[in-house]
N, CA, C and O atoms as CSV, one atom per row, in Angstrom:
chain,resi,resn,atom,element,x,y,z
A,1,UNK,N,N,14.669,-25.500,-5.665
A,1,UNK,CA,C,15.020,-24.123,-5.389
A,1,UNK,C,C,15.681,-24.001,-4.018
A,1,UNK,O,O,16.711,-23.340,-3.888
A,2,UNK,N,N,15.106,-24.624,-3.002
A,2,UNK,CA,C,15.670,-24.507,-1.654
A,2,UNK,C,C,17.056,-25.135,-1.572
A,2,UNK,O,O,17.930,-24.619,-0.876
A,3,UNK,N,N,17.261,-26.239,-2.277
A,3,UNK,CA,C,18.585,-26.864,-2.287
A,3,UNK,C,C,19.625,-25.947,-2.933
A,3,UNK,O,O,20.743,-25.820,-2.435
A,4,UNK,N,N,19.251,-25.313,-4.040
A,4,UNK,CA,C,20.171,-24.395,-4.711
A,4,UNK,C,C,20.468,-23.185,-3.833
A,4,UNK,O,O,21.607,-22.725,-3.766
A,5,UNK,N,N,19.446,-22.676,-3.164
A,5,UNK,CA,C,19.637,-21.538,-2.263
A,5,UNK,C,C,20.605,-21.912,-1.150
A,5,UNK,O,O,21.525,-21.157,-0.836
A,6,UNK,N,N,20.397,-23.055,-0.569
A,6,UNK,CA,C,21.278,-23.505,0.517
A,6,UNK,C,C,22.710,-23.697,0.010
A,6,UNK,O,O,23.658,-23.263,0.664
A,7,UNK,N,N,22.872,-24.333,-1.129
A,7,UNK,CA,C,24.212,-24.616,-1.661
A,7,UNK,C,C,24.961,-23.329,-2.014
A,7,UNK,O,O,26.111,-23.151,-1.613
A,8,UNK,N,N,24.317,-22.436,-2.760
A,8,UNK,CA,C,24.965,-21.185,-3.167
A,8,UNK,C,C,25.298,-20.330,-1.950
A,8,UNK,O,O,26.394,-19.776,-1.862
A,9,UNK,N,N,24.370,-20.220,-1.021
A,9,UNK,CA,C,24.616,-19.431,0.178
A,9,UNK,C,C,25.747,-19.997,1.012
A,9,UNK,O,O,26.626,-19.258,1.457
A,10,UNK,N,N,25.730,-21.299,1.225
A,10,UNK,CA,C,26.796,-21.927,2.011
A,10,UNK,C,C,28.149,-21.741,1.343
A,10,UNK,O,O,29.118,-21.352,1.996
A,11,UNK,N,N,28.223,-22.016,0.048
A,11,UNK,CA,C,29.494,-21.909,-0.675
A,11,UNK,C,C,30.027,-20.478,-0.648
A,11,UNK,O,O,31.193,-20.259,-0.320
A,12,UNK,N,N,29.195,-19.517,-0.984
A,12,UNK,CA,C,29.647,-18.127,-1.103
A,12,UNK,C,C,29.990,-17.515,0.251
A,12,UNK,O,O,30.980,-16.794,0.377
A,13,UNK,N,N,29.186,-17.796,1.248
A,13,UNK,CA,C,29.354,-17.118,2.539
A,13,UNK,C,C,30.394,-17.792,3.431
A,13,UNK,O,O,31.247,-17.119,4.010
A,14,UNK,N,N,30.325,-19.109,3.542
A,14,UNK,CA,C,31.289,-19.776,4.427
A,14,UNK,C,C,32.706,-19.694,3.881
A,14,UNK,O,O,33.661,-19.725,4.657
A,15,UNK,N,N,32.869,-19.590,2.565
A,15,UNK,CA,C,34.213,-19.445,2.002
A,15,UNK,C,C,34.831,-18.105,2.401
A,15,UNK,O,O,36.048,-17.937,2.328
A,16,UNK,N,N,33.999,-17.154,2.822
A,16,UNK,CA,C,34.473,-15.833,3.297
A,16,UNK,C,C,34.390,-15.715,4.812
A,16,UNK,O,O,34.455,-14.616,5.362
A,17,UNK,N,N,34.246,-16.858,5.484
A,17,UNK,CA,C,34.144,-16.908,6.945
A,17,UNK,C,C,32.953,-16.101,7.464
A,17,UNK,O,O,33.041,-15.449,8.504
A,18,UNK,N,N,31.847,-16.153,6.734
A,18,UNK,CA,C,30.598,-15.516,7.159
A,18,UNK,C,C,29.654,-16.637,7.596
A,18,UNK,O,O,29.342,-17.536,6.815
A,19,UNK,N,N,29.207,-16.573,8.845
A,19,UNK,CA,C,28.256,-17.576,9.338
A,19,UNK,C,C,26.932,-17.401,8.615
A,19,UNK,O,O,26.483,-16.277,8.390
A,20,UNK,N,N,26.312,-18.508,8.254
A,20,UNK,CA,C,25.032,-18.436,7.551
A,20,UNK,C,C,24.044,-19.380,8.212
A,20,UNK,O,O,24.389,-20.498,8.594
A,21,UNK,N,N,22.803,-18.911,8.341
A,21,UNK,CA,C,21.723,-19.756,8.849
A,21,UNK,C,C,20.574,-19.710,7.845
A,21,UNK,O,O,20.310,-18.683,7.221
A,22,UNK,N,N,19.908,-20.836,7.710
A,22,UNK,CA,C,18.777,-20.960,6.790
A,22,UNK,C,C,17.533,-21.324,7.586
A,22,UNK,O,O,17.575,-22.168,8.481
A,23,UNK,N,N,16.428,-20.674,7.245
A,23,UNK,CA,C,15.142,-20.948,7.874
A,23,UNK,C,C,14.098,-21.032,6.768
A,23,UNK,O,O,13.747,-20.019,6.163
A,24,UNK,N,N,13.601,-22.243,6.502
A,24,UNK,CA,C,12.575,-22.445,5.486
A,24,UNK,C,C,11.340,-23.008,6.183
A,24,UNK,O,O,11.407,-24.052,6.831
A,25,UNK,N,N,10.213,-22.311,6.045
A,25,UNK,CA,C,8.988,-22.792,6.692
A,25,UNK,C,C,8.514,-24.077,6.012
A,25,UNK,O,O,8.835,-24.344,4.854
A,26,UNK,N,N,7.755,-24.850,6.753
A,26,UNK,CA,C,7.215,-26.092,6.195
A,26,UNK,C,C,6.362,-25.822,4.966
A,26,UNK,O,O,6.388,-26.598,4.010
A,27,UNK,N,N,5.606,-24.730,4.981
A,27,UNK,CA,C,4.765,-24.389,3.829
A,27,UNK,C,C,5.603,-24.216,2.565
A,27,UNK,O,O,5.211,-24.672,1.491
A,28,UNK,N,N,6.745,-23.565,2.689
A,28,UNK,CA,C,7.604,-23.323,1.531
A,28,UNK,C,C,8.175,-24.631,1.003
A,28,UNK,O,O,8.339,-24.796,-0.206
A,29,UNK,N,N,8.475,-25.547,1.889
A,29,UNK,CA,C,9.046,-26.830,1.468
A,29,UNK,C,C,8.088,-27.613,0.566
A,29,UNK,O,O,8.517,-28.495,-0.177
A,30,UNK,N,N,6.798,-27.293,0.629
A,30,UNK,CA,C,5.809,-28.019,-0.153
A,30,UNK,C,C,5.312,-27.257,-1.375
A,30,UNK,O,O,4.372,-27.698,-2.036
A,31,UNK,N,N,5.929,-26.124,-1.682
A,31,UNK,CA,C,5.562,-25.362,-2.871
A,31,UNK,C,C,6.581,-25.619,-3.971
A,31,UNK,O,O,7.783,-25.679,-3.714
A,32,UNK,N,N,6.100,-25.768,-5.180
A,32,UNK,CA,C,6.985,-25.955,-6.330
A,32,UNK,C,C,6.701,-24.843,-7.333
A,32,UNK,O,O,5.707,-24.908,-8.056
A,33,UNK,N,N,7.557,-23.823,-7.389
A,33,UNK,CA,C,7.320,-22.718,-8.322
A,33,UNK,C,C,7.509,-23.136,-9.767
A,33,UNK,O,O,8.256,-24.067,-10.066
A,34,UNK,N,N,6.823,-22.435,-10.659
A,34,UNK,CA,C,7.027,-22.689,-12.080
A,34,UNK,C,C,8.464,-22.286,-12.440
A,34,UNK,O,O,9.106,-21.563,-11.678
A,35,UNK,N,N,8.977,-22.745,-13.590
A,35,UNK,CA,C,10.386,-22.485,-13.930
A,35,UNK,C,C,10.775,-21.008,-13.965
A,35,UNK,O,O,11.860,-20.665,-13.497
A,36,UNK,N,N,9.938,-20.125,-14.499
A,36,UNK,CA,C,10.291,-18.712,-14.557
A,36,UNK,C,C,10.356,-18.106,-13.168
A,36,UNK,O,O,11.286,-17.358,-12.866
A,37,UNK,N,N,9.393,-18.410,-12.321
A,37,UNK,CA,C,9.398,-17.888,-10.955
A,37,UNK,C,C,10.619,-18.395,-10.203
A,37,UNK,O,O,11.302,-17.629,-9.522
A,38,UNK,N,N,10.889,-19.682,-10.328
A,38,UNK,CA,C,12.056,-20.271,-9.665
A,38,UNK,C,C,13.337,-19.556,-10.111
A,38,UNK,O,O,14.191,-19.234,-9.285
A,39,UNK,N,N,13.465,-19.314,-11.398
A,39,UNK,CA,C,14.660,-18.664,-11.941
A,39,UNK,C,C,14.800,-17.230,-11.420
A,39,UNK,O,O,15.881,-16.830,-10.988
A,40,UNK,N,N,13.714,-16.461,-11.459
A,40,UNK,CA,C,13.781,-15.062,-11.033
A,40,UNK,C,C,14.066,-14.945,-9.530
A,40,UNK,O,O,14.881,-14.121,-9.115
A,41,UNK,N,N,13.400,-15.761,-8.724
A,41,UNK,CA,C,13.637,-15.740,-7.274
A,41,UNK,C,C,15.090,-16.118,-6.993
A,41,UNK,O,O,15.754,-15.483,-6.174
A,42,UNK,N,N,15.578,-17.149,-7.671
A,42,UNK,CA,C,16.954,-17.588,-7.481
A,42,UNK,C,C,17.952,-16.492,-7.860
A,42,UNK,O,O,18.922,-16.266,-7.136
A,43,UNK,N,N,17.726,-15.808,-8.987
A,43,UNK,CA,C,18.653,-14.768,-9.424
A,43,UNK,C,C,18.638,-13.552,-8.492
A,43,UNK,O,O,19.676,-12.928,-8.270
A,44,UNK,N,N,17.479,-13.219,-7.955
A,44,UNK,CA,C,17.412,-12.139,-6.959
A,44,UNK,C,C,18.203,-12.542,-5.716
A,44,UNK,O,O,18.983,-11.755,-5.180
A,45,UNK,N,N,17.996,-13.760,-5.273
A,45,UNK,CA,C,18.711,-14.283,-4.109
A,45,UNK,C,C,20.224,-14.267,-4.344
A,45,UNK,O,O,20.991,-13.813,-3.495
A,46,UNK,N,N,20.633,-14.763,-5.493
A,46,UNK,CA,C,22.056,-14.850,-5.811
A,46,UNK,C,C,22.703,-13.461,-5.797
A,46,UNK,O,O,23.815,-13.303,-5.294
A,47,UNK,N,N,22.020,-12.467,-6.341
A,47,UNK,CA,C,22.541,-11.098,-6.340
A,47,UNK,C,C,22.616,-10.548,-4.912
A,47,UNK,O,O,23.578,-9.864,-4.564
A,48,UNK,N,N,21.611,-10.841,-4.087
A,48,UNK,CA,C,21.633,-10.373,-2.695
A,48,UNK,C,C,22.820,-10.975,-1.946
A,48,UNK,O,O,23.497,-10.273,-1.196
A,49,UNK,N,N,23.077,-12.256,-2.141
A,49,UNK,CA,C,24.222,-12.915,-1.495
A,49,UNK,C,C,25.525,-12.337,-2.032
A,49,UNK,O,O,26.448,-12.062,-1.264
A,50,UNK,N,N,25.603,-12.155,-3.337
A,50,UNK,CA,C,26.802,-11.573,-3.958
A,50,UNK,C,C,27.089,-10.191,-3.363
A,50,UNK,O,O,28.233,-9.893,-3.021
A,51,UNK,N,N,26.073,-9.356,-3.237
A,51,UNK,CA,C,26.248,-8.020,-2.656
A,51,UNK,C,C,26.718,-8.106,-1.202
A,51,UNK,O,O,27.555,-7.317,-0.765
A,52,UNK,N,N,26.181,-9.054,-0.473
A,52,UNK,CA,C,26.592,-9.245,0.918
A,52,UNK,C,C,28.074,-9.596,0.990
A,52,UNK,O,O,28.825,-8.998,1.761
A,53,UNK,N,N,28.484,-10.562,0.190
A,53,UNK,CA,C,29.884,-10.993,0.197
A,53,UNK,C,C,30.810,-9.853,-0.207
A,53,UNK,O,O,31.863,-9.654,0.400
A,54,UNK,N,N,30.419,-9.118,-1.219
A,54,UNK,CA,C,31.290,-8.086,-1.773
A,54,UNK,C,C,31.350,-6.786,-0.988
A,54,UNK,O,O,32.394,-6.137,-0.925
A,55,UNK,N,N,30.224,-6.410,-0.390
A,55,UNK,CA,C,30.143,-5.057,0.141
A,55,UNK,C,C,29.850,-4.924,1.635
A,55,UNK,O,O,30.123,-3.869,2.207
A,56,UNK,N,N,29.312,-5.938,2.280
A,56,UNK,CA,C,28.733,-5.733,3.614
A,56,UNK,C,C,29.704,-5.765,4.790
A,56,UNK,O,O,29.467,-5.125,5.814
A,57,UNK,N,N,30.792,-6.508,4.642
A,57,UNK,CA,C,31.695,-6.774,5.774
A,57,UNK,C,C,30.956,-7.483,6.910
A,57,UNK,O,O,31.281,-7.302,8.083
A,58,UNK,N,N,29.973,-8.281,6.551
A,58,UNK,CA,C,29.173,-9.008,7.537
A,58,UNK,C,C,29.950,-10.184,8.114
A,58,UNK,O,O,30.875,-10.709,7.494
A,59,UNK,N,N,29.551,-10.578,9.310
A,59,UNK,CA,C,30.081,-11.804,9.909
A,59,UNK,C,C,29.002,-12.878,9.997
A,59,UNK,O,O,29.301,-14.041,10.265
A,60,UNK,N,N,27.741,-12.485,9.772
A,60,UNK,CA,C,26.635,-13.441,9.834
A,60,UNK,C,C,25.513,-13.012,8.883
A,60,UNK,O,O,25.248,-11.825,8.687
A,61,UNK,N,N,24.873,-14.017,8.307
A,61,UNK,CA,C,23.746,-13.788,7.394
A,61,UNK,C,C,22.652,-14.791,7.729
A,61,UNK,O,O,22.925,-15.973,7.939
A,62,UNK,N,N,21.413,-14.313,7.776
A,62,UNK,CA,C,20.243,-15.175,7.977
A,62,UNK,C,C,19.428,-15.155,6.692
A,62,UNK,O,O,19.070,-14.091,6.188
A,63,UNK,N,N,19.139,-16.335,6.171
A,63,UNK,CA,C,18.379,-16.474,4.932
A,63,UNK,C,C,17.103,-17.233,5.266
A,63,UNK,O,O,17.148,-18.304,5.873
A,64,UNK,N,N,15.965,-16.673,4.866
A,64,UNK,CA,C,14.707,-17.334,5.185
A,64,UNK,C,C,13.744,-17.271,4.011
A,64,UNK,O,O,13.806,-16.377,3.166
A,65,UNK,N,N,12.853,-18.254,3.991
A,65,UNK,CA,C,11.734,-18.263,3.046
A,65,UNK,C,C,10.521,-18.771,3.805
A,65,UNK,O,O,10.585,-19.752,4.546
A,66,UNK,N,N,9.404,-18.063,3.595
A,66,UNK,CA,C,8.166,-18.438,4.264
A,66,UNK,C,C,6.985,-18.012,3.393
A,66,UNK,O,O,7.157,-17.362,2.361
A,67,UNK,N,N,5.813,-18.383,3.820
A,67,UNK,CA,C,4.586,-17.952,3.165
A,67,UNK,C,C,3.867,-17.033,4.133
A,67,UNK,O,O,3.662,-17.378,5.297
A,68,UNK,N,N,3.485,-15.858,3.644
A,68,UNK,CA,C,2.745,-14.897,4.446
A,68,UNK,C,C,1.490,-14.549,3.665
A,68,UNK,O,O,1.518,-13.714,2.760
A,69,UNK,N,N,0.387,-15.197,4.022
A,69,UNK,CA,C,-0.862,-14.985,3.291
A,69,UNK,C,C,-0.686,-15.338,1.827
A,69,UNK,O,O,-0.361,-16.480,1.501
A,70,UNK,N,N,-0.899,-14.368,0.930
A,70,UNK,CA,C,-0.813,-14.659,-0.498
A,70,UNK,C,C,0.599,-14.523,-1.069
A,70,UNK,O,O,0.775,-14.562,-2.286
A,71,UNK,N,N,1.609,-14.363,-0.205
A,71,UNK,CA,C,2.963,-14.098,-0.690
A,71,UNK,C,C,3.993,-15.123,-0.232
A,71,UNK,O,O,3.964,-15.607,0.899
A,72,UNK,N,N,4.899,-15.433,-1.146
A,72,UNK,CA,C,6.137,-16.107,-0.801
A,72,UNK,C,C,7.078,-14.991,-0.359
A,72,UNK,O,O,7.215,-13.991,-1.062
A,73,UNK,N,N,7.725,-15.145,0.790
A,73,UNK,CA,C,8.613,-14.115,1.319
A,73,UNK,C,C,10.012,-14.701,1.479
A,73,UNK,O,O,10.208,-15.701,2.170
A,74,UNK,N,N,10.969,-14.064,0.834
A,74,UNK,CA,C,12.369,-14.451,0.971
A,74,UNK,C,C,13.119,-13.278,1.585
A,74,UNK,O,O,12.951,-12.133,1.165
A,75,UNK,N,N,13.957,-13.573,2.594
A,75,UNK,CA,C,14.760,-12.524,3.229
A,75,UNK,C,C,16.218,-12.959,3.287
A,75,UNK,O,O,16.538,-14.111,3.582
A,76,UNK,N,N,17.084,-12.005,2.998
A,76,UNK,CA,C,18.521,-12.171,3.185
A,76,UNK,C,C,18.941,-11.008,4.072
A,76,UNK,O,O,18.936,-9.858,3.632
A,77,UNK,N,N,19.306,-11.302,5.325
A,77,UNK,CA,C,19.629,-10.259,6.293
A,77,UNK,C,C,21.043,-10.468,6.823
A,77,UNK,O,O,21.400,-11.567,7.248
A,78,UNK,N,N,21.844,-9.402,6.795
A,78,UNK,CA,C,23.212,-9.496,7.292
A,78,UNK,C,C,23.438,-8.521,8.453
A,78,UNK,O,O,22.631,-7.624,8.696
A,79,UNK,N,N,24.533,-8.717,9.150
A,79,UNK,CA,C,24.894,-7.845,10.265
A,79,UNK,C,C,26.058,-6.927,9.882
A,79,UNK,O,O,26.854,-6.529,10.732
A,80,UNK,N,N,26.143,-6.605,8.613
A,80,UNK,CA,C,27.260,-5.817,8.099
A,80,UNK,C,C,27.153,-4.329,8.344
A,80,UNK,O,O,26.417,-3.873,9.219
A,81,UNK,N,N,27.906,-3.581,7.549
A,81,UNK,CA,C,28.045,-2.136,7.738
A,81,UNK,C,C,26.870,-1.331,7.196
A,81,UNK,O,O,26.808,-0.119,7.404
A,82,UNK,N,N,25.953,-1.972,6.515
A,82,UNK,CA,C,24.817,-1.244,5.948
A,82,UNK,C,C,25.198,-0.568,4.645
A,82,UNK,O,O,26.353,-0.608,4.220
A,83,UNK,N,N,24.212,0.052,4.020
A,83,UNK,CA,C,24.414,0.725,2.730
A,83,UNK,C,C,24.135,2.207,2.905
A,83,UNK,O,O,23.229,2.598,3.642
A,84,UNK,N,N,24.916,3.025,2.225
A,84,UNK,CA,C,24.651,4.465,2.266
A,84,UNK,C,C,23.319,4.787,1.614
A,84,UNK,O,O,22.516,5.541,2.164
A,85,UNK,N,N,23.084,4.214,0.435
A,85,UNK,CA,C,21.831,4.445,-0.277
A,85,UNK,C,C,21.317,3.123,-0.819
A,85,UNK,O,O,21.825,2.629,-1.825
A,86,UNK,N,N,20.309,2.540,-0.163
A,86,UNK,CA,C,19.797,1.260,-0.643
A,86,UNK,C,C,19.012,1.366,-1.944
A,86,UNK,O,O,18.401,0.389,-2.377
A,87,UNK,N,N,19.019,2.518,-2.563
A,87,UNK,CA,C,18.283,2.707,-3.810
A,87,UNK,C,C,19.179,2.641,-5.041
A,87,UNK,O,O,18.678,2.634,-6.165
A,88,UNK,N,N,20.496,2.592,-4.847
A,88,UNK,CA,C,21.385,2.678,-5.994
A,88,UNK,C,C,22.439,1.578,-5.971
A,88,UNK,O,O,22.816,1.068,-4.915
A,89,UNK,N,N,22.905,1.227,-7.174
A,89,UNK,CA,C,24.081,0.390,-7.346
A,89,UNK,C,C,23.934,-1.051,-6.921
A,89,UNK,O,O,22.882,-1.483,-6.450
A,90,UNK,N,N,25.014,-1.778,-7.099
A,90,UNK,CA,C,25.161,-3.159,-6.656
A,90,UNK,C,C,24.087,-4.111,-7.187
A,90,UNK,O,O,23.664,-5.024,-6.477
A,91,UNK,N,N,23.649,-3.907,-8.413
A,91,UNK,CA,C,22.691,-4.826,-9.019
A,91,UNK,C,C,21.255,-4.628,-8.575
A,91,UNK,O,O,20.385,-5.410,-8.960
A,92,UNK,N,N,20.984,-3.614,-7.783
A,92,UNK,CA,C,19.635,-3.415,-7.252
A,92,UNK,C,C,18.590,-3.133,-8.335
A,92,UNK,O,O,17.464,-3.619,-8.220
A,93,UNK,N,N,18.918,-2.366,-9.380
A,93,UNK,CA,C,17.902,-2.164,-10.417
A,93,UNK,C,C,17.447,-3.471,-11.076
A,93,UNK,O,O,16.258,-3.641,-11.345
A,94,UNK,N,N,18.366,-4.381,-11.333
A,94,UNK,CA,C,17.962,-5.648,-11.950
A,94,UNK,C,C,17.157,-6.504,-10.980
A,94,UNK,O,O,16.243,-7.220,-11.391
A,95,UNK,N,N,17.494,-6.433,-9.683
A,95,UNK,CA,C,16.720,-7.175,-8.692
A,95,UNK,C,C,15.287,-6.639,-8.638
A,95,UNK,O,O,14.331,-7.411,-8.571
A,96,UNK,N,N,15.149,-5.318,-8.667
A,96,UNK,CA,C,13.807,-4.708,-8.639
A,96,UNK,C,C,13.017,-5.066,-9.898
A,96,UNK,O,O,11.819,-5.341,-9.824
A,97,UNK,N,N,13.686,-5.064,-11.051
A,97,UNK,CA,C,13.012,-5.414,-12.309
A,97,UNK,C,C,12.545,-6.867,-12.282
A,97,UNK,O,O,11.439,-7.170,-12.730
A,98,UNK,N,N,13.375,-7.761,-11.762
A,98,UNK,CA,C,12.981,-9.182,-11.665
A,98,UNK,C,C,11.766,-9.336,-10.739
A,98,UNK,O,O,10.829,-10.071,-11.050
A,99,UNK,N,N,11.795,-8.641,-9.607
A,99,UNK,CA,C,10.659,-8.703,-8.676
A,99,UNK,C,C,9.396,-8.191,-9.359
A,99,UNK,O,O,8.334,-8.803,-9.242
A,100,UNK,N,N,9.505,-7.078,-10.067
A,100,UNK,CA,C,8.351,-6.500,-10.759
A,100,UNK,C,C,7.818,-7.453,-11.831
A,100,UNK,O,O,6.609,-7.520,-12.052
A,101,UNK,N,N,8.711,-8.191,-12.496
A,101,UNK,CA,C,8.268,-9.132,-13.539
A,101,UNK,C,C,7.409,-10.250,-12.956
A,101,UNK,O,O,6.636,-10.884,-13.673
A,102,UNK,N,N,7.548,-10.490,-11.651
A,102,UNK,CA,C,6.740,-11.508,-10.961
A,102,UNK,C,C,5.553,-10.886,-10.227
A,102,UNK,O,O,4.851,-11.560,-9.473
A,103,UNK,N,N,5.340,-9.588,-10.460
A,103,UNK,CA,C,4.320,-8.824,-9.742
A,103,UNK,C,C,4.589,-8.842,-8.244
A,103,UNK,O,O,3.676,-8.824,-7.418
A,104,UNK,N,N,5.884,-8.877,-7.927
A,104,UNK,CA,C,6.314,-8.885,-6.542
A,104,UNK,C,C,6.885,-7.547,-6.143
A,104,UNK,O,O,6.829,-6.570,-6.890
A,105,UNK,N,N,7.442,-7.526,-4.934
A,105,UNK,CA,C,8.005,-6.293,-4.401
A,105,UNK,C,C,9.323,-6.606,-3.708
A,105,UNK,O,O,9.444,-7.591,-2.980
A,106,UNK,N,N,10.295,-5.756,-3.948
A,106,UNK,CA,C,11.590,-5.891,-3.298
A,106,UNK,C,C,11.768,-4.715,-2.352
A,106,UNK,O,O,11.680,-3.559,-2.766
A,107,UNK,N,N,12.017,-5.008,-1.088
A,107,UNK,CA,C,12.260,-3.961,-0.098
A,107,UNK,C,C,13.661,-4.145,0.460
A,107,UNK,O,O,14.091,-5.264,0.739
A,108,UNK,N,N,14.361,-3.041,0.619
A,108,UNK,CA,C,15.702,-3.083,1.173
A,108,UNK,C,C,15.748,-2.129,2.354
A,108,UNK,O,O,15.482,-0.934,2.226
A,109,UNK,N,N,16.095,-2.690,3.513
A,109,UNK,CA,C,16.231,-1.900,4.719
A,109,UNK,C,C,17.696,-1.987,5.149
A,109,UNK,O,O,18.272,-3.073,5.209
A,110,UNK,N,N,18.282,-0.843,5.444
A,110,UNK,CA,C,19.696,-0.840,5.769
A,110,UNK,C,C,20.023,0.278,6.742
A,110,UNK,O,O,19.461,1.371,6.671
A,111,UNK,N,N,20.928,-0.011,7.638
A,111,UNK,CA,C,21.385,0.997,8.581
A,111,UNK,C,C,22.806,0.709,9.016
A,111,UNK,O,O,23.254,-0.437,8.972
A,112,UNK,N,N,23.504,1.727,9.430
A,112,UNK,CA,C,24.913,1.592,9.797
A,112,UNK,C,C,25.128,0.597,10.945
A,112,UNK,O,O,26.169,-0.058,11.002
A,113,UNK,N,N,24.185,0.480,11.832
A,113,UNK,CA,C,24.357,-0.433,12.971
A,113,UNK,C,C,23.473,-1.670,12.888
A,113,UNK,O,O,23.526,-2.536,13.762
A,114,UNK,N,N,22.663,-1.752,11.840
A,114,UNK,CA,C,21.723,-2.872,11.742
A,114,UNK,C,C,21.978,-3.778,10.548
A,114,UNK,O,O,21.276,-4.776,10.381
A,115,UNK,N,N,22.955,-3.462,9.717
A,115,UNK,CA,C,23.201,-4.272,8.538
A,115,UNK,C,C,22.162,-4.006,7.471
A,115,UNK,O,O,21.535,-2.947,7.444
A,116,UNK,N,N,21.985,-4.978,6.592
A,116,UNK,CA,C,21.059,-4.830,5.471
A,116,UNK,C,C,20.141,-6.038,5.392
A,116,UNK,O,O,20.570,-7.176,5.580
A,117,UNK,N,N,18.878,-5.774,5.114
A,117,UNK,CA,C,17.914,-6.846,4.880
A,117,UNK,C,C,17.278,-6.613,3.524
A,117,UNK,O,O,16.744,-5.540,3.245
A,118,UNK,N,N,17.344,-7.645,2.680
A,118,UNK,CA,C,16.664,-7.645,1.389
A,118,UNK,C,C,15.459,-8.561,1.549
A,118,UNK,O,O,15.595,-9.724,1.930
A,119,UNK,N,N,14.279,-8.024,1.255
A,119,UNK,CA,C,13.052,-8.812,1.378
A,119,UNK,C,C,12.327,-8.816,0.046
A,119,UNK,O,O,12.017,-7.764,-0.514
A,120,UNK,N,N,12.064,-10.010,-0.449
A,120,UNK,CA,C,11.297,-10.201,-1.673
A,120,UNK,C,C,9.944,-10.788,-1.300
A,120,UNK,O,O,9.861,-11.766,-0.556
A,121,UNK,N,N,8.881,-10.175,-1.828
A,121,UNK,CA,C,7.526,-10.704,-1.650
A,121,UNK,C,C,6.950,-10.965,-3.035
A,121,UNK,O,O,6.844,-10.056,-3.857
A,122,UNK,N,N,6.577,-12.226,-3.283
A,122,UNK,CA,C,6.040,-12.633,-4.577
A,122,UNK,C,C,4.691,-13.300,-4.360
A,122,UNK,O,O,4.594,-14.232,-3.562
A,123,UNK,N,N,3.640,-12.845,-5.051
A,123,UNK,CA,C,2.351,-13.539,-4.940
A,123,UNK,C,C,2.504,-14.996,-5.362
A,123,UNK,O,O,3.127,-15.279,-6.386
A,124,UNK,N,N,1.955,-15.904,-4.602
A,124,UNK,CA,C,2.085,-17.314,-4.961
A,124,UNK,C,C,0.738,-17.895,-5.392
A,124,UNK,O,O,0.149,-18.740,-4.718
A,125,UNK,N,N,0.289,-17.416,-6.517
A,125,UNK,CA,C,-0.962,-17.920,-7.090
A,125,UNK,C,C,-0.784,-19.372,-7.501
A,125,UNK,O,O,0.330,-19.833,-7.750
A,126,UNK,N,N,-1.881,-20.068,-7.567
A,126,UNK,CA,C,-1.831,-21.488,-7.933
A,126,UNK,C,C,-1.190,-21.716,-9.304
A,126,UNK,O,O,-0.554,-22.746,-9.525
A,127,UNK,N,N,-1.355,-20.757,-10.227
A,127,UNK,CA,C,-0.760,-20.916,-11.545
A,127,UNK,C,C,0.768,-20.870,-11.462
A,127,UNK,O,O,1.451,-21.481,-12.284
A,128,UNK,N,N,1.297,-20.161,-10.492
A,128,UNK,CA,C,2.736,-19.964,-10.366
A,128,UNK,C,C,3.391,-21.043,-9.497
A,128,UNK,O,O,4.525,-21.447,-9.752
A,129,UNK,N,N,2.669,-21.503,-8.472
A,129,UNK,CA,C,3.208,-22.488,-7.558
A,129,UNK,C,C,2.252,-23.679,-7.487
A,129,UNK,O,O,1.032,-23.518,-7.523
A,130,UNK,N,N,2.813,-24.841,-7.388
A,130,UNK,CA,C,2.038,-26.056,-7.196
A,130,UNK,C,C,2.370,-26.591,-5.815
A,130,UNK,O,O,3.507,-26.455,-5.362
A,131,UNK,N,N,1.420,-27.188,-5.147
A,131,UNK,CA,C,1.683,-27.770,-3.861
A,131,UNK,C,C,2.107,-29.215,-4.065
A,131,UNK,O,O,1.418,-29.989,-4.729
A,132,UNK,N,N,3.244,-29.567,-3.491
A,132,UNK,CA,C,3.725,-30.947,-3.535
A,132,UNK,C,C,3.001,-31.745,-2.469
A,132,UNK,O,O,2.643,-31.199,-1.425
A,133,UNK,N,N,2.784,-32.994,-2.706
A,133,UNK,CA,C,2.161,-33.907,-1.735
A,133,UNK,C,C,0.775,-33.447,-1.337
A,133,UNK,O,O,0.444,-33.441,-0.152
A,134,UNK,N,N,-0.032,-33.066,-2.293
A,134,UNK,CA,C,-1.384,-32.715,-1.910
A,134,UNK,C,C,-1.933,-31.741,-2.792
A,134,UNK,O,O,-3.078,-31.325,-2.616
């Protein structure tokens, strides 16, 4: 999952001259999500990157994944123009539905001078994620 995230983000963003940085915590590097979770998280991520490329006018994007207590947390944050209404359009309903299917939560924070941050929080129960190397 992390390799695909890095590859898709690098390809999509750098081809548009958008600087991208990736931050993956050590804990995340050792989690292996089940196939459905991996697919849903990846598709939410892909849509967030697509929206950034298409709509944000950003020059930089920070992508991170970490573990916060019982949650896997993924963030895609840009320094773009922000969104007028982070509740509508641009694939957001499908992103919210995917998050809900994982019993997760999708939060979108956006402002004219702060860009947009998409944050996904997904419970990482043992049934959903396996720990690699231990």
